[in-house]
C-alpha positions in Angstrom: 42.4 -37.8 5.6 43.6 -36.6 2.2 45.8 -33.5 2.3 43.9 -30.5 1.0 44.8 -29.1 -2.4 44.3 -25.5 -1.5 44.0 -23.2 1.6 41.3 -24.0 4.1 38.4 -21.7 4.7 35.5 -21.7 7.2 31.9 -21.2 6.2 29.3 -20.6 9.0 25.5 -20.9 8.9 24.0 -19.2 12.0 20.3 -20.2 11.6 17.2 -19.8 13.7 17.9 -22.9 15.9 21.6 -23.8 15.5 25.0 -22.7 14.2 27.0 -24.9 11.8 30.6 -24.5 10.7 32.3 -26.2 7.8 36.0 -26.2 7.1 36.4 -26.5 3.4 39.3 -27.0 1.0 39.1 -23.9 -1.2 40.5 -25.7 -4.2 38.0 -28.6 -4.3 35.1 -27.8 -2.1 35.8 -30.9 0.0 34.6 -30.6 3.6 37.5 -31.3 5.9 35.8 -30.8 9.2 32.4 -29.8 10.6 30.7 -28.7 13.8 27.3 -27.8 15.0 25.8 -26.4 18.2 22.2 -25.5 19.1 20.7 -22.3 20.5 17.3 -21.5 21.8 14.3 -19.5 20.5 11.7 -18.2 23.0 8.2 -19.7 22.9 6.4 -16.4 22.9 4.7 -14.0 22.8 7.1 -13.3 19.9 10.2 -15.1 18.6 13.4 -14.0 20.4 16.9 -15.3 20.9 20.0 -14.3 22.9 22.8 -13.2 20.6 25.4 -14.3 23.2 24.1 -17.8 22.6 24.8 -17.5 18.9 28.4 -16.5 19.8 28.7 -19.5 22.2 27.3 -21.8 19.5 29.8 -20.5 16.9 32.8 -21.0 19.3 31.6 -24.5 20.1 31.0 -25.4 16.4 34.5 -24.2 15.6 36.0 -26.2 18.5 34.4 -29.3 17.1 36.3 -28.6 13.8 39.6 -29.0 15.7 42.9 -28.1 14.2 41.4 -27.6 10.7 39.6 -24.5 11.9 42.8 -23.1 13.5 44.6 -23.6 10.2 42.0 -21.7 8.1 43.0 -18.7 5.9 39.6 -17.0 6.0 36.1 -17.3 7.5 32.7 -16.0 6.5 29.3 -15.9 8.4 26.0 -16.5 6.7 23.1 -15.7 9.1 19.4 -15.6 9.4 18.0 -12.4 7.9 16.0 -9.5 9.3 16.7 -10.1 13.0 17.1 -7.0 15.2 20.2 -7.1 17.4 20.5 -4.1 19.8 23.8 -3.5 21.5 24.8 -1.1 24.3 28.0 1.0 24.4 30.0 -2.0 25.5 28.8 -4.2 22.7 26.5 -6.3 24.9 22.9 -7.1 23.9 20.4 -4.6 25.4 17.7 -7.3 25.1 17.2 -10.6 23.2 17.2 -10.3 19.4 13.8 -10.0 17.6 14.0 -12.8 15.0 12.7 -12.7 11.4 9.6 -14.8 12.3 8.5 -12.4 15.1 5.5 -10.7 13.5 4.4 -8.5 16.5 5.5 -5.4 14.4 2.6 -5.8 11.9 0.9 -2.5 13.2 4.2 -0.6 12.9 4.7 -2.0 9.4 1.2 -0.7 8.4 2.1 2.8 9.8 5.5 2.9 8.1 4.1 1.8 4.7 1.5 4.6 4.9 3.8 7.3 6.1 6.3 6.9 3.2 3.5 7.1 0.7 2.2 3.6 0.2 3.5 0.3 -1.3 4.5 1.8 -4.6 6.7 4.4 -2.9 8.4 1.7 -0.9 9.0 -0.5 -3.9 10.4 2.4 -5.9 12.6 3.8 -3.1 13.8 0.8 -1.2 13.1 -2.1 -3.6 10.8 -3.9 -1.3 7.5 -3.2 0.6 8.4 -4.2 4.2 6.7 -7.2 5.8 6.6 -7.5 9.6 9.7 -9.6 9.3 11.8 -6.6 8.1 14.1 -5.1 10.6 12.8 -1.5 10.2 9.4 -2.6 11.5 11.0 -4.4 14.5 12.9 -1.2 15.5 9.7 0.8 15.3 8.0 -1.8 17.5 10.8 -1.6 20.0 10.6 2.2 20.2 6.9 2.1 20.8 6.7 -0.9 23.2 10.1 -0.8 25.0 11.3 2.9 24.9 13.8 2.5 27.7 15.5 -0.4 25.9 15.5 1.6 22.6 17.1 4.6 24.4 19.9 2.3 25.7 20.9 1.2 22.2 24.3 2.3 20.9 24.4 0.0 17.9 21.9 -1.9 15.7 23.0 -5.0 13.9 21.7 -8.0 11.9 22.5 -11.5 13.3 25.4 -12.1 10.8 26.7 -8.5 11.5 26.8 -9.3 15.2 28.9 -12.4 14.8 31.3 -10.8 12.3 31.8 -7.9 14.6 32.6 -10.3 17.5 35.2 -11.8 15.2 36.8 -8.6 14.1 35.8 -5.8 16.5 34.6 -3.8 13.5 30.9 -3.0 12.7 30.2 -4.0 9.1 27.5 -5.6 7.0 27.0 -6.5 3.3 24.6 -5.3 0.6 22.8 -8.6 0.5 21.7 -8.9 4.2 21.2 -5.1 4.6 18.8 -5.1 1.7 16.4 -7.0 3.9 16.3 -4.3 6.7 14.0 -1.8 4.9 16.2 1.1 5.7 18.8 0.5 2.8 17.8 1.4 -0.7 18.6 -0.9 -3.6 18.3 2.1 -5.9 21.0 4.2 -4.3 22.8 1.4 -2.5 22.9 3.5 0.7 21.0 4.0 3.9 17.7 5.9 3.2 17.5 8.9 5.6 13.8 9.4 5.1 13.0 5.9 6.1 15.4 6.1 9.1 13.6 9.3 10.1 10.2 7.7 10.0 11.5 4.8 12.1 13.3 7.0 14.5 16.7 5.5 13.9 20.0 7.4 13.8 22.3 6.3 10.9 25.2 6.5 13.4 23.9 3.3 15.0 24.3 1.3 11.8 27.3 -0.6 10.4 29.4 0.2 7.4 28.1 -1.6 4.2 31.0 -3.4 2.5 31.2 -3.9 -1.2 31.4 -7.5 -2.6 35.0 -8.8 -2.4 36.0 -6.5 0.5 37.3 -7.8 3.8 35.5 -7.1 7.1 38.8 -7.4 8.9 40.8 -10.0 10.7 40.1 -12.3 13.6 41.0 -10.8 17.0 43.0 -12.7 19.6 40.2 -14.1 21.7 40.8 -16.9 24.2 37.4 -18.6 23.6 37.8 -18.5 19.8 39.6 -21.5 18.2 40.8 -19.5 15.2 44.2 -18.1 14.6 44.4 -14.4 15.2 44.8 -12.5 11.9 42.6 -14.9 10.0 40.8 -13.0 7.2 37.1 -12.3 7.8 34.8 -11.9 4.7 31.8 -9.6 4.8 29.4 -12.5 5.3 25.8 -12.2 4.2 22.2 -13.3 4.8 21.3 -16.9 4.7 19.4 -16.8 1.4 22.2 -14.9 -0.3 24.7 -17.3 1.1 22.7 -20.3 -0.2 22.6 -18.6 -3.6 26.4 -18.4 -3.5 26.6 -22.0 -2.3 24.7 -23.1 -5.4 26.7 -20.9 -7.8 23.4 -19.7 -9.1 23.1 -18.2 -12.6 20.4 -15.7 -13.4 16.9 -17.3 -13.8 17.5 -20.6 -12.0 14.6 -21.0 -9.6 15.3 -22.2 -6.1 12.7 -23.4 -3.6 14.0 -23.8 0.0 12.1 -25.8 2.5 13.2 -24.9 6.0 11.7 -23.3 9.1 10.4 -20.8 6.6 9.8 -21.5 2.9 11.5 -19.3 0.4 11.7 -19.0 -3.4 14.2 -17.0 -5.2 16.4 -16.6 -8.3 19.4 -14.4 -9.2 18.5 -11.5 -11.5 20.5 -9.0 -13.4 17.5 -6.6 -13.1 16.6 -4.6 -10.0 13.2 -5.9 -8.7 10.6 -3.5 -7.3 7.2 -5.3 -6.6 4.6 -2.9 -5.2 2.4 -5.8 -4.1 4.9 -6.8 -1.5 4.9 -10.4 -2.6 8.5 -10.2 -3.9 11.2 -8.7 -1.7 13.7 -6.9 -4.0 16.9 -8.0 -2.2 20.4 -7.4 -3.4 22.6 -10.5 -3.6 26.1 -10.8 -2.2 27.9 -10.4 -5.5 26.5 -7.3 -7.2 23.3 -8.6 -8.8 19.8 -9.0 -7.3 18.0 -11.7 -5.5 14.2 -11.3 -5.8 12.7 -13.5 -3.1 9.4 -14.4 -1.6 9.1 -16.0 1.8 6.4 -17.9 3.7 6.5 -18.2 7.5 4.7 -21.6 7.6 6.7 -24.4 6.0 8.2 -27.5 7.5 7.4 -26.7 11.1 3.7 -26.0 10.3 3.3 -29.2 8.3 5.1 -31.2 11.1 2.7 -29.6 13.6 -0.3 -30.8 11.5 1.2 -34.3 11.4 1.6 -34.3 15.2 -2.1 -33.1 15.6 -3.2 -36.0 13.4 -0.9 -38.5 15.2 0.9 -39.4 11.9 4.5 -39.6 10.8 5.3 -36.7 8.4 5.6 -38.9 5.4 2.3 -40.7 6.1 0.3 -38.8 3.4 -2.6 -40.2 1.3 -3.9 -39.0 -2.1 -7.4 -38.1 -3.0 -10.2 -36.4 -1.1 -11.5 -32.8 -1.1 -9.8 -31.4 2.0 -8.0 -28.0 1.7 -5.6 -26.8 4.3 -4.0 -23.4 4.6 -1.4 -24.0 7.3 -0.9 -20.4 8.4 -0.2 -21.3 12.0 2.0 -18.3 12.8 0.3 -15.6 10.7 1.7 -15.4 7.1 4.0 -13.3 5.1 3.2 -14.6 1.6 0.3 -14.1 1.2 0.4 -11.0 3.3 -1.8 -12.2 6.3 0.1 -11.4 9.5 -3.0 -12.0 11.6 -3.9 -15.3 10.0 -4.4 -18.7 11.7 -4.7 -22.0 10.0 -7.7 -23.1 8.0 -9.1 -26.5 7.2 -11.9 -26.8 4.7 -13.7 -29.4 2.7 -13.9 -32.3 5.2 -16.2 -35.2 4.5 -17.1 -38.5 6.3 -14.7 -40.4 4.1 -11.8 -37.9 4.6 -8.7 -39.6 6.0 -6.0 -38.3 8.3 -3.5 -39.0 5.6 -5.5 -36.8 3.1 -5.6 -34.0 5.6 -1.8 -34.2 6.0 -1.4 -34.2 2.3 -3.6 -31.1 2.1 -1.2 -29.4 4.6 1.7 -30.1 2.3 -0.4 -28.8 -0.7 -1.2 -25.6 1.1 2.4 -24.8 2.1 3.7 -25.6 -1.4 0.9 -23.8 -3.2 1.8 -20.5 -1.4 5.5 -20.9 -2.4 4.8 -21.7 -6.0 2.4 -18.8 -6.4 5.1 -16.6 -5.1 7.7 -18.2 -7.5 5.6 -17.1 -10.5 6.2 -13.5 -9.3 9.9 -14.0 -8.5 10.8 -15.1 -12.0 11.0 -12.3 -14.5 10.4 -12.4 -18.2 14.0 -13.5 -18.8 13.6 -16.7 -16.9 12.8 -20.0 -18.6 9.2 -21.2 -18.0 10.2 -24.8 -17.6 13.6 -24.6 -15.9 14.0 -27.3 -13.2 13.4 -26.2 -9.6 16.4 -26.6 -7.3 14.9 -28.0 -4.1 17.0 -27.3 -1.0 16.6 -27.1 2.8 15.8 -29.8 5.3 12.5 -30.6 3.6 14.1 -31.3 0.3 15.1 -34.8 1.5 11.4 -35.6 2.3 9.6 -37.6 -0.4 6.2 -36.0 0.4 7.7 -32.5 0.0 9.5 -33.3 -3.2 6.5 -35.0 -4.8 4.1 -32.2 -3.8 6.4 -29.7 -5.5 6.6 -31.8 -8.6 2.8 -32.3 -8.7 1.8 -28.7 -8.1 4.5 -27.1 -10.3 4.6 -29.4 -13.3 8.4 -28.8 -13.4 11.3 -31.1 -13.0 13.0 -31.0 -9.6 16.7 -31.2 -8.8 17.8 -32.1 -5.3 21.5 -31.1 -4.9 23.7 -33.7 -3.2 25.4 -30.9 -1.2 23.6 -30.0 2.0 24.5 -27.1 4.3 24.4 -24.7 1.3 24.4 -21.6 3.5 27.7 -22.7 5.1 29.1 -23.7 1.7 28.1 -20.3 0.3 29.8 -18.6 3.2 32.9 -20.8 2.6 32.8 -19.8 -1.1 32.8 -16.2 -0.1 35.8 -16.8 2.2 37.6 -18.6 -0.6 36.9 -15.8 -3.0 38.4 -13.3 -0.5 41.6 -15.4 -0.4 41.9 -16.0 -4.2 40.2 -12.8 -5.6 37.6 -14.9 -7.5 33.9 -14.5 -7.8 32.5 -16.7 -5.0 29.7 -18.0 -7.4 32.5 -19.2 -9.8 34.2 -20.9 -6.9 31.0 -22.8 -6.0 30.5 -23.8 -9.6 34.0 -25.3 -9.6 33.0 -27.2 -6.5 29.9 -28.6 -8.3 27.6 -27.8 -5.4 24.5 -27.8 -7.6 24.9 -31.4 -8.8 22.2 -33.8 -7.7 19.4 -36.2 -8.6 16.9 -34.9 -11.1 13.2 -35.9 -10.9 11.3 -35.6 -14.2 8.3 -33.3 -14.4 4.8 -34.7 -14.0 1.5 -33.3 -15.2 0.4 -30.4 -13.0 -2.4 -31.1 -10.6 -4.7 -28.3 -11.9 -7.7 -29.5 -9.8 -5.9 -29.1 -6.5 -4.4 -25.8 -7.6 -7.9 -24.5 -8.5 -9.3 -25.7 -5.2 -6.6 -24.0 -3.2 -6.9 -20.8 -5.2 -10.7 -20.7 -4.7 -10.4 -21.4 -0.9 -7.7 -18.8 -0.3 -9.7 -16.2 -2.3 -12.9 -16.8 -0.4 -11.2 -16.9 3.0 -8.8 -14.0 2.7 -11.0 -11.5 4.5 -11.5 -13.9 7.4 -7.8 -14.9 7.5 -6.6 -11.3 7.4 -8.7 -10.1 10.4 -6.9 -9.6 13.7 -7.6 -12.2 16.3 -10.2 -11.2 18.9 -8.8 -9.9 22.2 
């Protein structure tokens, strides 16, 4: 192995289903060591996970990195957004964490939106209209449905906060991840007391919000943790903010991420406030903004459709009139938390491959419609889309994005962008640099470019018409 040119840093991606750790040369961006360990998500009725399992997975992933991890100068954690982690007075989880894709809090979301004065009031005050994914709605759900558990809570954290606090012993968060809770205002950059009052949450239960470039603390001397005590710990951030750092994004560059969820976002120098709720007006991890739209149903929903059809995920066929809206777990964008999937336009000559392609079309259509709202007037109308996430390596996903967007697509060579972004934040903490500048020096956005093709207006029109006609049905709660 070539000797590193600079200090070593660790970037962590604690996602829905696993934790990854990369040890990175801060000078070059070269990955020196890596590790990964899984953790479980409950099957229902909601989506929950044990935070202790995240900690165990982090320790195991770091152990796999060997001596390189122990020699690191700094570490940063990027984590799945919105999750509600509730801790007792000893720092132990009161109950499993409610994850971002747990939408049981839709009724509480409806109540909170109304009580603050409606969507416009939320957009003006907080920067976002909360979806059932947002942490504030989950806390309201917990108080209504599990009051004894809520009374036992001594601290409320996000997933990345929980891991950072386990490393340092200090309760902190950052402006990027906390902007997805619904109880922190992007206008004042502070916790909003009125929202906290509506949700029934004491501000004393919440962590300190660190400014970009600050340190969360230093690694404690813990027997199970293969890091040197005293290693610097960066603030960390949410997974989307970390990926933006990992790409070294400049304002106006559109990103489409294909993972368990689908997201579209771009860095902006202007504070977003969308009263329709389509665009979440998040802060980024640097001091700018990260307007973002998220769909719940992305790669897992399309894979499920492939399994139902008995086909491999790439076994798509063109043509036909089938339309599929694969809203298998409700949907966040469009705002249809009670939705189920819809298949329309079948004929005798419809093939299974055409139905599968229709599922891809439905998922990508929802993301591209949201992207139109994410990009402000300062963004280029024909800038290439940076395609990231697990689905970016799939030909069917890539070609569907090209066909329905009419834009060029760039697939960066670098994978594990959340962990790389966390590593860039750790490197910036050591050197005093802007972490986005660090990532640009590493060249993380380099990749293969696929030229634009003519936009498939016929399919877009068919999807638009079907969604419009079916919205009333899709938005209705399921019968009991």
